[in-house]
C-alpha positions, -999 to 999 in steps of 0.1 A, spaced: 0 0 0 13 34 -10 22 56 20 8 92 19 37 115 26 39 151 38 68 175 32 87 183 64 77 220 58 40 210 58 45 191 91 61 222 107 33 245 94 7 221 107 21 221 143 26 259 142 -11 263 134 -24 235 156 -5 241 188 -26 217 208 -17 186 188 3 161 208 12 136 181 41 111 185 65 101 158 83 67 159 108 48 138 86 21 123 53 5 120 59 -21 148 68 7 171 36 25 161 14 -6 169 32 -12 202 28 24 214 -8 27 201 -18 -4 221 -3 11 253 -20 45 247 -54 29 240 -52 9 272 -44 41 291 -73 59 273 -48 85 261 -59 103 230 -26 107 211 -19 98 175 12 79 166 29 81 132 58 62 116 85 85 103 80 71 68 51 95 63 75 125 64 92 136 32 126 151 39 136 155 2 134 193 4 156 195 34 192 206 30 215 176 36 236 198 60 208 197 84 214 160 90 248 169 106 266 141 88 241 115 102 229 89 77 198 105 61 184 71 51 182 58 87 147 59 102 161 67 136 180 97 123 149 109 104 129 109 137 158 128 154 159 153 126 122 159 128 125 166 165 153 191 157 130 208 131 101 210 156 123 221 185 139 248 164 107 262 149 80 258 175 83 268 211 68 245 237 54 220 211 35 191 225 46 169 197 72 143 206 96 120 187 107 86 200 139 67 191 158 37 204 187 48 226 210 23 209 246 37 213 237 73 222 253 71 256 287 65 238 286 85 205 275 119 192 237 122 191 209 148 187 192 160 219 164 184 225 131 188 244 110 171 217 131 140 214 124 110 236 146 79 239 139 44 253 150 38 289 171 9 277 189 3 244 157 -3 223 120 -10 225 126 -47 223 144 -44 257 110 -39 273 102 -75 261 133 -89 277 118 -98 311 103 -129 328 68 -116 329 66 -110 291 84 -142 281 62 -163 305 31 -150 289 45 -154 254 55 -190 261 21 -198 277 1 -185 247 23 -190 217 44 -221 225 28 -252 240 47 -269 268 80 -252 264 104 -271 287 125 -242 300 116 -212 322 117 -176 312 145 -169 337 166 -197 321 160 -184 286 169 -148 295 202 -160 311 211 -180 280 202 -152 255 223 -128 275 254 -149 268 253 -138 231 234 -105 232 259 -86 253 290 -95 233 271 -88 201 260 -54 214 297 -47 223 309 -56 188 282 -34 172 292 -6 195 329 -11 187 320 -10 150 300 22 155 329 40 172 360 28 153 350 6 123 320 22 108 323 5 74 329 -30 88 304 -58 82 290 -80 109 292 -117 108 259 -136 106 249 -150 139 230 -182 128 261 -204 123 279 -189 153 255 -198 182 247 -234 191 217 -244 213 216 -276 233 181 -291 229 182 -312 261 196 -286 284 184 -254 268 219 -239 270 233 -215 244 269 -218 235 285 -187 220 323 -183 217 327 -145 217 364 -146 209 359 -169 180 331 -146 167 353 -116 172 381 -133 152 356 -139 124 347 -103 125 384 -94 122 389 -118 93 358 -107 74 369 -70 76 406 -75 69 416 -62 104 443 -88 110 470 -61 112 450 -45 140 440 -77 158 456 -68 192 440 -33 191 406 -47 182 406 -73 210 418 -46 235 391 -23 224 365 -50 227 377 -61 262 377 -24 273 342 -18 262 329 -51 277 343 -41 310 323 -9 309 290 -27 301 282 -36 337 246 -26 344 212 -41 334 216 -63 303 186 -45 288 210 -16 282 231 -38 260 206 -55 236 202 -50 199 166 -56 191 172 -76 159 198 -98 176 173 -105 205 145 -115 181 168 -135 158 184 -156 186 152 -161 205 136 -173 173 165 -197 167 162 -209 203 125 -216 202 127 -235 169 157 -255 181 140 -266 213 105 -272 199 115 -279 163 85 -259 151 80 -239 120 47 -223 131 60 -188 130 79 -168 104 104 -147 123 85 -114 115 53 -129 130 72 -143 159 83 -108 169 48 -94 165 34 -121 188 61 -113 214 51 -77 213 15 -86 218 24 -104 250 32 -71 267 4 -56 288 3 -20 297 8 -25 334 41 -43 326 57 -11 312 36 18 326 61 25 355 91 31 332 100 68 327 95 67 289 59 55 291 51 81 318 64 108 295 44 94 266 10 97 284 18 130 301 
């Protein structure tokens, strides 16, 4: 279905004229559905739009401050910059995943909201959500939510660290596919992930052999700093990818395509599970 787009200038003109509008812009359609469900439950009359409806083609590329203009996250941040710079005390908000913004240059203003953790998927990474998901979507799964979270963490934190390292020092480097680098024991439900072997494959794939010692030192230095809640160190795609592999390995089921698997996991979230987080308090304020 063709998406009806509005020029960024039209968006700004609208909110200048209609100062009471309190719309929310997000990165993608799944984010939109997730937030809309929460708002509906809280009886909050706020519209949510994916950033794809905004046409930035007339905006000078310099306004992007060297950020990738094709990234949905960057587009949302740029819209927040436009609104903040052109409209005082706007009620409109823009929401992005925090990702690596604690470690790298990023856009900040009063219009822009970030997730409390690394990404929206981080709110799904808890026992309450996984327990409901397993009870509804997967019959008689043999391992507990707490066990699954512990196993997923073995791979998710190192992968986040490598992504962060790439973002800081090796921006053009390619990641190594995870599918053939994580093994799952069907009988015990354990995940085996050799982070140093994976890191070596990353080095080999990107011809970084001459910098091997430096790459490993940088990796170890970053890993030592990632010491708080694991939800701060999750890439959403990695989480869904590995959890999908895990469920299919244990249950040997092909009921779900990965995209649908993620959607069902989102649907397992009830509003009371997330309402106490600062982000969701801001969204309904």
